N, C-alpha and C positions, 0 to 999 in steps of 0.2 A: 401204708397198706402194702402188703407183699402179694404179688400175683401168684396164683397157684396153678391150676390146670382145669381142663374141661373134660367131661365124659358124657356119653349118651345115657339117658335114663334107661334103666333096665340092665345096664352094664355094671361092672365091678368098680366101686369108688376107689380112688387112689389110697394107697396104704396109709397115708398121713391123716385120713379122715378117722376120727375117734369112733370106737365101736358104738357109743351111745348115740352118735349122729347117724351112723349107718342104719340103726334100727328105725329112726324117724324117716330117713331117706327112703328106706324100703316101704314104710307105711304110706308115704306120699305116692310112691310109684305104684302101689297096689290099687290106687283109685284113679290112675291116669288111663284114659282110653287110648292106648298106643296106636290102634289101627283106625282112629277116627278120620274119615274122609281120605284115607291114604296118605295122610301127612307123616313126615318122618318124626320119630320120637324126639321130644325136647332134650336139650342138653343142660347139664349142671355146670356151673362155674364155681370153682373153689378158690376163695381168696382168704387172706389172713388180715385181721385188723387187731392191732395191739396184741399180737401173738395168739389170737383165737381164730379158729377156722369158721368160715361162713360159706355155706353152700347155697347157691341161688339157681333155681330152675328157670329156664327161658320163660315160663309161664308167670313168673313173679313170686313163686313160692320160695320161702327162705327157711333154711334150717341152720340154727346157730346155737351157741352154748350160753347158758346163764352164768352168772358169777359163781354159782355153786357147782357148775359143771354139768348141769342137766341140759339135754337137747330140747329146743322148742321149735315149733313150726309156726310161721306167720306168713302173711302176704305183704308185698311191698306197699299195698294201699293202706296198710295199718300205720304207716308213718315210720317204719323201721328202716327203710332203704333210702 
């Protein structure tokens, strides 16, 4: 696994994040209550596994690519992390 980078939800994802994943990341962020109890926005961590990007939000939400190149969203309690 190759370590990528981190960025704050609501910010611009790194240029290395494929567009198809950016769409799903934006969809996840659209439902996050950023101002909940004055807490700071969660952060995304971008890593690479077998050459494929994986973006994981501090909340446990994961955006990754299927073998066909489609972006999927799941939660680490689904057994994927």
